[in-house]
C-alpha positions in Angstrom: 29.1 158.0 59.2 26.8 160.8 59.7 27.8 163.6 62.0 25.3 165.9 63.6 25.1 169.8 63.6 26.9 170.1 66.9 29.7 167.7 65.9 30.3 169.6 62.4 30.3 172.7 64.6 33.3 171.3 66.8 35.1 170.2 63.4 34.5 173.7 61.8 36.3 175.3 65.3 39.3 172.9 64.9 39.6 173.5 61.1 39.7 177.4 62.0 42.5 176.6 64.7 44.2 175.0 62.1 43.8 177.7 59.8 45.4 180.1 62.0 48.3 178.0 62.7 48.6 177.4 58.6 48.4 181.2 58.3 50.8 182.2 60.7 53.5 179.4 59.5 53.2 181.0 56.0 52.0 177.6 54.7 49.6 179.1 52.0 49.0 175.2 50.6 47.6 174.1 53.7 45.9 177.0 54.3 43.9 177.1 51.3 42.9 173.4 51.4 41.7 173.9 55.2 39.7 176.9 53.8 38.3 174.4 51.2 37.6 171.8 54.2 35.8 174.5 56.1 33.6 175.7 53.2 32.4 172.2 52.5 31.9 171.3 56.1 29.6 174.7 56.5 27.7 173.6 53.7 27.1 170.3 55.2 26.2 172.1 58.3 23.6 174.2 56.9 22.0 170.8 55.4 22.2 169.5 58.8 20.5 172.6 60.3 17.5 172.0 57.8 17.5 168.6 58.5 17.2 169.0 62.6 14.7 171.7 62.1 12.4 169.9 60.6 12.8 166.8 62.6 12.4 169.3 66.2 9.2 171.2 64.4 7.6 167.5 63.6 8.4 166.4 67.1 6.7 169.3 69.0 3.9 169.8 66.8 3.1 166.6 65.1 2.3 167.7 62.1 3.5 169.9 59.1 2.4 173.5 60.3 4.6 176.7 60.2 7.0 177.9 62.8 5.2 180.5 63.8 2.5 178.2 65.0 4.9 176.0 66.7 6.4 179.0 68.6 2.7 179.9 69.6 2.0 176.6 71.2 5.2 176.0 72.8 5.3 177.0 76.8 8.6 175.9 77.4 10.9 179.3 76.7 14.2 177.0 75.9 12.2 175.4 73.2 11.2 178.8 72.3 14.4 179.5 71.9 15.9 176.8 70.1 12.9 177.1 67.5 13.6 180.8 66.7 17.3 180.2 66.4 16.6 177.1 63.6 14.1 179.7 62.0 16.5 182.4 61.8 19.1 180.2 60.2 16.9 178.5 57.8 15.9 182.2 56.8 12.6 181.8 58.2 10.6 185.1 60.0 8.8 184.7 62.6 7.0 187.4 64.3 7.9 186.2 67.8 11.5 186.7 67.1 11.6 190.2 69.0 10.1 189.0 71.9 12.1 185.3 72.3 15.6 186.8 71.1 15.2 189.9 73.1 14.3 188.2 76.2 15.9 184.8 76.4 18.9 186.5 77.7 17.5 187.5 81.0 14.5 185.1 81.8 16.5 181.7 80.7 18.0 180.8 84.1 14.6 182.4 85.8 11.5 180.0 87.2 8.4 180.4 88.3 8.9 178.4 91.9 11.4 179.8 94.4 14.7 177.6 94.7 13.4 177.3 98.2 9.8 177.0 99.1 10.2 178.9 102.3 11.1 182.2 100.3 7.5 182.4 99.1 5.9 182.7 102.3 6.5 185.1 105.5 7.9 182.3 107.5 11.4 183.8 108.9 14.2 181.9 107.3 16.3 179.8 109.9 19.4 181.7 111.1 23.5 180.6 110.3 24.7 179.5 107.1 25.8 179.3 104.2 25.3 175.4 103.6 25.2 174.5 99.8 24.0 177.1 97.3 21.5 176.1 95.0 20.8 179.5 92.9 22.6 182.4 91.9 22.7 185.7 90.0 24.4 188.9 89.2 22.5 191.7 90.9 25.0 195.0 90.5 28.4 195.8 89.1 30.9 192.8 90.7 27.9 191.7 92.8 26.8 188.2 92.9 23.6 187.0 94.9 23.6 183.5 96.1 20.9 181.4 97.8 21.5 178.4 99.7 19.5 175.2 100.4 17.6 177.1 103.4 16.7 179.9 101.4 19.2 182.4 103.1 20.8 184.9 101.2 24.4 185.9 100.8 26.4 188.3 98.5 29.9 188.1 96.7 30.9 191.2 96.3 34.4 192.3 94.8 37.6 190.3 94.0 37.7 188.1 90.5 34.9 187.3 88.6 36.2 183.9 88.7 36.0 184.0 92.7 32.4 185.6 92.9 31.4 182.7 90.1 32.8 180.0 91.9 34.4 179.6 88.5 37.9 179.5 88.5 38.0 178.8 84.5 35.6 181.7 83.5 33.4 179.1 81.6 30.8 180.3 79.5 27.0 179.5 80.7 25.0 177.5 78.6 24.2 173.6 78.2 27.6 172.4 79.1 27.7 174.8 82.3 24.5 173.6 83.5 25.1 169.9 82.8 27.9 170.4 84.8 26.6 171.9 88.1 26.1 175.7 87.2 23.2 177.2 89.6 23.1 180.8 87.6 25.5 182.9 85.8 26.5 186.8 85.8 25.0 187.4 82.1 28.0 185.7 80.4 29.9 183.6 83.0 28.5 180.4 84.6 27.9 180.6 88.3 29.0 177.5 90.3 27.9 176.6 93.5 31.4 176.2 95.1 35.2 176.1 93.7 35.3 172.6 93.4 32.4 172.0 91.1 33.7 175.1 88.8 37.7 173.2 88.9 35.5 170.1 88.0 34.0 171.3 84.9 37.3 172.5 83.2 38.2 169.1 83.9 35.3 167.8 82.2 35.7 170.2 79.5 39.3 169.3 78.7 38.4 165.4 78.6 35.4 165.7 76.7 35.4 165.3 72.9 35.6 168.9 71.9 39.0 169.1 73.6 40.5 165.6 74.1 41.6 164.9 70.3 43.5 168.5 70.6 47.0 169.4 71.4 47.3 171.6 74.4 48.4 174.6 72.1 45.2 174.0 69.8 43.1 173.4 73.1 44.3 176.6 74.5 43.4 178.4 71.1 39.9 177.1 71.6 39.4 178.1 75.4 41.2 181.4 75.1 41.0 182.4 71.1 43.0 185.2 70.1 40.2 187.3 69.2 39.7 187.9 72.9 43.1 186.8 74.6 46.5 187.0 74.1 46.5 183.3 73.2 50.3 182.8 72.6 51.2 183.9 76.5 48.1 181.8 77.6 50.1 178.8 75.6 53.4 179.7 77.2 52.0 180.0 80.9 50.3 176.9 80.9 53.3 174.9 79.4 55.4 176.5 82.0 53.7 175.9 84.8 52.6 172.3 84.0 55.9 171.3 82.4 54.2 169.9 79.4 54.6 170.3 75.7 52.5 172.2 73.7 52.1 169.5 71.3 51.0 166.8 73.8 47.1 165.5 73.1 44.8 166.2 76.0 43.7 162.4 75.7 47.3 161.0 75.9 47.2 162.5 79.1 46.9 161.4 82.6 44.4 162.9 85.0 47.2 164.3 86.9 48.3 166.2 84.0 45.2 167.5 83.1 44.7 168.8 86.7 47.9 170.3 86.2 46.4 172.4 83.2 43.2 173.2 85.1 45.3 174.7 88.1 47.2 176.5 85.5 43.9 178.0 83.7 42.7 178.7 87.0 46.2 181.2 88.0 45.6 182.4 84.6 42.3 183.6 84.7 42.8 184.8 88.3 41.4 184.2 91.4 41.3 187.0 93.8 39.3 186.9 96.9 36.8 189.6 97.6 34.1 189.5 100.3 31.4 187.3 101.3 28.8 188.4 103.3 25.0 187.5 104.3 22.7 189.8 102.6 21.3 191.9 105.2 21.5 195.5 106.2 25.0 195.9 108.1 22.8 198.1 111.0 21.0 195.8 112.8 17.2 195.5 113.6 16.5 195.4 117.6 19.4 194.0 118.3 19.3 190.6 116.7 20.8 189.3 113.5 18.2 187.5 111.6 21.0 185.1 110.2 22.6 184.4 113.6 26.4 185.3 114.1 25.9 187.8 117.3 24.1 191.0 118.6 23.4 193.2 115.8 24.7 197.1 115.7 21.8 198.7 116.7 19.1 200.3 114.4 19.6 202.8 112.2 17.1 204.1 109.5 18.0 205.3 106.1 16.1 208.6 106.2 18.9 210.9 105.7 20.1 208.8 102.9 16.6 208.4 100.9 18.0 210.1 98.1 20.0 206.9 97.2 17.3 204.9 95.9 15.3 208.0 95.3 17.9 209.1 92.7 17.5 205.8 90.8 13.7 205.8 90.9 13.7 209.5 89.6 16.3 208.6 87.1 14.1 205.4 85.9 10.9 208.1 85.8 12.9 210.4 83.7 13.5 208.0 80.7 11.6 208.4 77.5 8.2 207.0 77.9 8.8 204.2 75.6 12.0 203.3 77.6 10.1 202.8 81.0 6.6 201.4 79.7 5.2 198.1 79.1 5.1 197.1 75.1 1.7 196.3 73.6 1.3 193.0 72.1 4.2 189.8 72.5 6.9 191.9 73.0 8.4 193.1 76.2 10.6 196.3 77.5 14.1 194.7 78.1 14.2 197.3 81.1 11.2 195.9 82.8 12.9 192.4 82.7 16.2 193.7 84.2 14.0 195.0 87.1 12.9 191.4 87.3 16.6 190.3 87.2 17.8 192.6 89.8 14.9 192.5 92.0 14.0 189.2 91.9 16.5 186.7 90.9 14.8 183.8 90.8 11.2 184.7 89.5 10.4 183.9 85.6 8.2 187.0 84.5 6.1 184.3 82.2 3.9 186.9 81.0 6.5 189.4 80.1 6.2 193.0 81.1 2.9 192.4 81.8 3.4 190.7 84.6 3.0 192.7 88.1 6.2 194.3 88.1 5.8 197.4 91.2 7.8 195.1 93.9 10.8 194.3 91.8 11.0 197.9 90.8 11.3 199.1 94.1 13.8 196.4 95.0 15.8 197.3 91.7 16.0 200.9 93.0 16.9 199.5 96.5 19.8 197.0 95.1 21.4 199.2 92.6 21.6 202.1 95.4 22.8 199.4 98.0 20.4 198.5 100.3 18.6 195.2 100.9 15.3 194.6 98.5 13.6 191.4 99.3 14.1 189.2 96.2 10.7 188.4 95.6 7.9 189.9 93.0 5.2 190.7 95.7 4.2 193.8 97.3 3.5 191.3 100.4 6.9 190.4 100.7 8.1 194.3 102.1 5.3 193.5 104.8 7.0 190.3 105.5 10.1 191.8 106.3 11.6 188.9 106.8 15.3 190.2 106.6 14.5 192.7 109.3 15.7 195.1 106.4 12.9 197.7 106.9 11.4 199.9 110.2 8.2 200.0 110.1 6.8 203.8 110.6 3.5 204.6 112.2 3.0 207.3 109.2 4.4 207.9 106.0 7.4 209.7 105.3 8.5 211.4 102.1 10.7 208.7 100.3 9.6 205.8 102.2 8.3 202.7 100.8 4.2 202.5 101.2 2.9 199.0 100.8 -1.1 198.7 99.4 -2.7 195.3 100.2 -6.1 194.5 98.7 -9.0 192.3 99.7 -9.3 189.7 100.6 -7.8 190.5 104.2 -8.4 187.4 106.5 -4.8 186.1 106.2 -2.9 187.9 108.9 0.4 186.9 107.5 -0.7 187.9 104.1 1.2 184.7 102.5 -0.9 185.1 99.4 -3.0 188.0 97.7 -2.5 191.1 95.9 -1.1 194.5 96.7 0.9 197.4 95.6 4.3 199.1 96.6 5.9 202.4 95.7 7.9 205.4 97.1 6.2 207.9 98.9 6.6 211.6 97.3 3.4 213.3 98.9 0.8 212.5 101.4 -2.1 213.5 103.5 -4.9 212.3 105.8 -6.7 210.9 102.6 -4.4 210.1 99.8 -0.7 208.4 99.7 1.7 209.6 96.0 3.7 207.2 94.7 6.9 207.0 92.5 6.4 203.8 91.6 6.8 201.1 88.7 3.8 199.1 87.2 1.8 202.4 87.4 -0.4 202.9 84.4 1.7 200.6 82.8 4.8 202.9 83.3 7.1 204.1 85.7 5.3 207.4 87.1 3.8 209.5 90.4 0.4 208.1 91.1 -2.0 209.1 93.9 -3.8 206.5 95.8 -6.8 207.0 98.1 -5.4 205.7 102.2 -8.2 203.4 102.5 -10.9 202.4 99.9 -14.5 200.5 100.8 -17.3 199.1 99.4 -20.7 200.8 99.5 -21.6 198.3 102.4 -18.2 198.9 104.4 -16.4 195.7 103.3 -12.8 197.3 102.9 -11.5 196.9 99.7 -7.9 198.1 99.9 -5.8 200.1 102.4 -1.8 201.1 102.9 -1.1 198.7 105.6 2.7 199.6 105.9 5.1 202.5 105.9 8.6 201.5 106.0 12.1 203.2 106.2 15.3 200.7 104.8 17.8 200.2 107.3 20.9 202.0 107.3 23.4 199.5 104.7 
């Protein structure tokens, strides 16, 4: 019976575990036999990779064309990444490699539409929550942003990684975690919507074909390999907590015993609580908490703390030009894609760094300095001020946020349409100078007229809001 590429990869992993055991036991004959088996299966796997690559190319292209042409015609980033990985394994060079492999880590979990439609309009979100979390992403060190099914945003800050991610087994991101309910990732590990779903994912993993035929010892060696863990201590801990034997086969265990192992894994991985809170400023606005929960504590604009976000903006502007600018052609600057990852966690910049990125740059500077952004890629989201995280000023002030709108102006709520946003570094009665992103395809200062009219008097653009973040 033939084996798939995936099945052969699993077999090699199992053989490698057995090789480790044979080497540790000093059984040289068995170790050599296993090495030979690994070499044979690796060769067969390479042949399988060629076959699967050819089949996939034929299926997608419906013709015998080059991998480069297939990539050019695909729209799905998942398919592009898979084709490029296959091409790399086959030794085929493609000019798209840099773009796809360099960006897929950031954009693979993003989408073109928000997880909740209301997030892309001026409509105020309902108070309360959270209800069911449906999307999540890491935005800063030890910080995960989660979105519930009403579009409300919440932070899980501090604590252990497993707690922040509702991932008691610290399961890696990937197809398995996605198929078992993951709603995002922190760059390496999956984020689940709740602890129960995360626990169930461990159970499914242990009862699946990758782990079911293994002993407890071999399963833990695969789950927590010696290259990354003190695996012997891990095995001893699981055996001690479950009262099972390290030689027990997972397939032979009752579901109650599997759940004991799940519980032991959770304890071993650590589950330390941090703080979960609405992603709104600590200081209120007009005495109203937009997510409910009683009166807010008043209004406190961050005028005196403006250096917090400006330090970030100035740091980015001081980078070498090639580090803070768009890259011509199909490739994208990973730093600009990072602005999207933090500044609009749900949005897929499908045009790479050529997607308008002024708003995500401002959000990046706010979020990484501890303030509340808009989690939206449009300048209009600052004008909406849906979380009441900004105080609107009557006039520009140094280091405040300035929002510029372009015609048409008929939509009072500005639910659609173009604009620009940045930080004010200088101003006069007629002009405003901004430090911002996507200004000449880079991060730099640029001066704009306060108001632009056509020859017939029609308004073409103007600054519609000057805003100071509420203290956080």
